[in-house]
C-alpha positions, -999 to +999 in steps of 0.1 A: +720-545-417+709-530-450+709-492-447+683-473-467+697-450-493+695-414-483+675-391-507+696-377-535+716-350-518+708-315-529+735-292-517+715-261-526+685-272-506+678-253-474+677-273-442+649-271-416+641-281-381+617-311-378+593-316-349+577-350-346+545-352-325+537-387-314+506-401-298+495-437-291+474-444-322+441-457-333+425-483-356+420-473-392+383-481-390+358-491-363+357-526-377+367-559-361+395-566-386+409-531-382+407-532-344+423-567-344+453-554-364+457-524-341+455-544-309+479-570-323+505-543-329+498-525-296+497-555-273+527-572-288+549-544-278+572-557-251+572-523-234+534-526-230+532-563-219+564-576-203+555-613-202+578-638-218+571-637-256+561-674-261+537-673-232+522-640-242+519-650-279+497-679-269+475-657-247+473-628-272+465-649-302+447-677-285+424-656-263+426-618-264+425-613-302+397-637-305+373-619-281+384-583-275+383-569-311+345-573-314+339-555-280+364-528-288+350-523-323+315-516-308+331-490-285+349-473-314+317-473-334+301-453-306+327-425-308+338-425-344+333-394-364+330-388-402+367-377-402+379-407-383+386-416-347+385-387-322+422-391-313+432-390-350+410-359-357+422-340-327+459-350-333+457-335-368+443-303-354+471-303-328+498-307-355+484-279-376+481-256-346+517-264-336+529-256-371+513-222-369+526-216-333+561-226-342+562-206-374+555-176-353+582-184-327+611-197-348+632-174-369+642-204-391+622-229-410+604-256-391+582-285-401+557-304-378+547-339-386+524-364-368+532-400-362+513-427-342+531-453-322+507-479-335+486-476-367+487-447-391+502-423-398+532-443-386+564-430-371+584-441-401+562-422-425+564-391-404+602-393-402+602-398-440+584-365-444+610-348-423+638-364-443+623-353-476+621-318-462+658-319-454+653-317-417+688-321-403+677-316-367+646-334-353+629-329-319+606-358-309+577-348-287+557-378-274+524-363-262+526-382-229+531-356-201+541-383-175+569-406-185+563-443-186+583-471-203+550-482-218+545-450-237+575-426-239+602-453-240+582-473-265+581-442-287+619-439-284+622-475-295+601-469-326+621-438-336+654-455-330+644-486-349+635-465-379+667-444-377+688-476-375+680-480-412+691-445-422+725-439-436+726-402-428+712-395-393+698-362-382+707-345-350+681-358-325+665-345-293+638-362-274+613-348-248+610-375-221+582-358-200+566-325-192+545-335-162+555-304-142+560-280-170+545-246-161+526-242-194+510-276-191+500-271-155+486-236-162+466-250-191+451-278-169+442-254-141+427-230-167+406-257-183+392-267-148+384-231-140+367-226-173+346-257-167+337-245-132+326-211-146+301-229-168+290-258-147+298-249-111+322-265-087+316-301-076+320-317-041+349-338-054+374-335-083+389-367-095+422-368-115+420-401-135+452-412-151+457-443-173+470-471-151+500-493-155+507-526-137+519-523-101+550-543-110+562-517-135+561-491-108+579-513-083+606-520-109+614-483-113+589-467-137+584-431-125+549-428-139+531-430-106+552-403-090+549-379-119+511-383-120+510-374-083+531-343-089+509-332-118+478-334-097+495-317-067+506-287-088+472-282-103+453-283-070+478-259-056+468-234-083+431-241-076+436-239-038+416-271-033+417-286+002+428-323+003+393-336+011+379-322-022+401-341-046+417-375-053+439-392-079+430-425-094+439-448-123+417-461-151+418-486-180+433-516-162+436-548-183+441-584-173+443-601-139+474-586-124+474-558-098+475-523-113+481-489-097+455-480-072+430-466-064+409-476-094+387-449-110+356-470-113+358-483-077+365-448-064+334-433-080+312-461-068+325-457-033+320-419-033+284-423-044+278-449-017+293-426+009+269-398+000+290-377-024+264-362-048+285-343-073+318-351-090+339-340-119+366-360-136+396-349-156+422-371-173+454-351-174+476-379-188+458-378-221+468-349-245+437-356-267+403-370-260+401-406-272+382-439-265+395-441-229+381-406-221+350-403-242+336-437-238+352-449-205+353-418-184+325-397-199+300-425-203+309-458-185+321-442-153+293-417-152+269-446-152+288-462-123+285-431-102+249-423-109+237-459-105+255-460-071+235-430-059+254-399-072+234-371-087+257-349-108+287-361-129+308-339-152+337-348-174+363-321-181+376-326-216+413-330-224+433-300-234+432-311-271+440-282-294+431-254-270+453-223-275+467-225-240+477-261-246+493-255-279+511-224-267+525-243-237+537-271-260+553-246-284+572-230-256+583-264-245+596-271-280+614-238-281+633-246-249+643-280-260+656-266-294+677-240-278+711-237-295+699-251-328+703-227-358+665-224-364+660-211-328+683-181-333+682-153-359+708-162-386+734-135-394+729-142-431+714-168-454+739-194-465+751-192-501+734-224-512+744-220-549+781-218-542+778-247-518+763-268-546+790-259-570+817-267-545+801-301-538+800-309-575+837-300-579+845-326-552+824-353-570+792-351-550+762-364-570+738-335-562 
């Protein structure tokens, strides 16, 4: 192992707290080559696809990366904005809003950076920003409310892999999940109430979470259980009877069995049974992206209406809504309890004398 040199130590430089926000990622452009690069990185992650590597390499490069990039590129082109993909644009707004919120909450200095698990800005680049700012304590917040090895654990892998190359490690804390966090649940319930105030209440409310293969759940992934708890806590706040809501799973891929019920099949069945109005929310996504804007808001709307439904509404993700950012900022505060930046310092350290003492002992900076 070759360890990266630490930045030249400056003993008179103030330290800060680093907060690394992480989301899944996005292609750099809505083009076939860019989408192919993104999918190759994403789908090669052994946390995402657990097949034996030689077999999966043949399937991925021999079949999937030959056909899927063109189809996905067309979908991205339909949702792309002048500033980039919706996920990237919203994630930047979230990071900026979190910086403002944490500046107001923390007595000490704090820096928020954004990293994507796949694509850019990368997790290594975000960590490099924190190291350059002398962040000696780092909290990693993956923006996945419900834990899954495919998302949260994969983020940990990427952070650990980068830190394995560092000579001087920061103190590290990691948020595994916040599926039942009060701020998150309140924000979800509030967003539904706000949508109802403008559009009225539907006959049925559908909570659509991203799916995972059924085998992952049977092997111990807690994602399914945490999705169920999130939905239950929200409907308890809304006082919804059980016949007016359901939880389902979207975005399945491949031929294996995934968590059921499936979102598309549920919506078709409801319309066939005579349900006329539905609204769908995707609580597992912290920001609107291709899977919500194109798949839920457009594709599944068509399924429901073509099967006989009359009214379909998509309730947007929490994105950078103040209630969402405030809840996440409170979550960060709790996870950083005990670190110097979270408590009012008795006095500022004498950085000049610290530098001089370090030089006397032979330190280079």
